[in-house]
C-alpha positions as CSV (number, residue, x, y, z in Angstrom):
1,X,101.3,118.2,98.1
2,X,99.5,118.9,101.4
3,X,95.7,118.4,101.8
4,X,95.0,122.2,101.7
5,X,96.9,122.4,98.4
6,X,94.7,119.6,97.0
7,X,91.6,121.5,98.2
8,X,92.7,124.6,96.4
9,X,93.5,122.7,93.2
10,X,90.1,121.0,93.3
11,X,88.4,124.4,93.9
12,X,90.1,126.0,90.9
13,X,89.5,122.9,88.6
14,X,93.2,122.0,88.2
15,X,92.9,118.3,89.1
16,X,92.5,115.8,86.3
17,X,92.2,112.7,88.4
18,X,93.2,111.3,91.8
19,X,94.7,107.8,91.9
20,X,95.0,105.7,95.1
21,X,97.7,103.0,94.9
22,X,97.2,100.0,97.2
23,X,100.7,99.0,98.3
24,X,101.2,95.5,99.7
25,X,101.3,95.5,103.5
26,X,102.3,99.1,103.9
27,X,99.4,101.3,103.1
28,X,98.1,103.6,100.3
29,X,99.8,106.2,98.2
30,X,97.8,109.0,96.6
31,X,98.8,110.5,93.2
32,X,97.1,113.7,92.1
33,X,97.3,114.2,88.3
34,X,96.9,117.8,87.1
35,X,95.0,118.6,83.9
36,X,98.3,119.7,82.5
37,X,99.9,116.3,83.2
38,X,101.9,117.0,86.3
39,X,101.8,114.4,89.1
40,X,102.0,115.1,92.8
41,X,101.9,112.9,95.9
42,X,99.4,113.7,98.6
43,X,101.3,113.8,102.0
44,X,100.0,112.2,105.1
45,X,101.0,113.9,108.4
46,X,104.5,115.3,108.4
47,X,105.3,114.8,104.7
48,X,105.0,111.0,104.9
49,X,103.9,109.7,101.5
50,X,101.9,106.6,102.7
51,X,98.5,106.6,104.3
52,X,97.8,103.8,106.8
53,X,94.1,103.1,106.1
54,X,91.6,103.5,103.2
55,X,88.8,104.8,105.5
56,X,90.9,107.7,106.8
57,X,92.1,108.5,103.3
58,X,88.7,108.5,101.8
59,X,87.4,110.9,104.5
60,X,90.3,113.3,104.0
61,X,89.8,113.3,100.2
62,X,86.1,114.0,100.7
63,X,87.0,117.0,102.9
64,X,89.3,118.2,100.1
65,X,86.4,118.2,97.6
66,X,87.4,115.0,95.7
67,X,84.3,113.1,94.6
68,X,85.9,110.1,92.9
69,X,89.2,108.3,92.8
70,X,90.8,105.6,90.7
71,X,91.9,102.7,93.0
72,X,94.9,100.9,91.5
73,X,96.7,97.7,92.8
74,X,100.1,97.4,91.2
75,X,100.5,93.8,92.4
76,X,97.7,91.3,92.0
77,X,97.0,88.6,94.5
78,X,98.1,86.0,91.9
79,X,101.5,87.7,91.5
80,X,102.0,87.7,95.3
81,X,101.3,83.9,95.6
82,X,103.4,83.1,92.6
83,X,101.0,82.6,89.7
84,X,101.9,84.1,86.3
85,X,101.6,87.8,85.8
86,X,98.4,89.2,84.2
87,X,98.8,89.8,80.4
88,X,96.8,93.1,80.5
89,X,97.4,95.9,83.0
90,X,94.7,96.3,85.7
91,X,92.5,99.3,84.6
92,X,91.7,100.1,88.2
93,X,88.4,100.6,90.0
94,X,86.6,103.9,90.1
95,X,85.4,104.7,93.6
96,X,82.8,107.4,94.2
97,X,83.4,109.2,97.5
98,X,80.1,110.9,98.0
């Protein structure tokens, strides 16, 4: 999905939620979940799926009309340093974009 397609989906009320996945040492991946359940990845630049910085990503999402995102971190710091895995899944953090 390209940013202009996200803008149109937001405008027509087709977006259920936007999820930002923080991936260890490589950037952020954006998943757009439609109200009908379909999932699309928001592309950065020339169809690259990873965004290099959160500030740039938040600014782009605001320009597309997105007002809040769910920030998810698939790996916790504890897992990275070798502590036991969390028993419950991380519910994420809701971020307001403006």
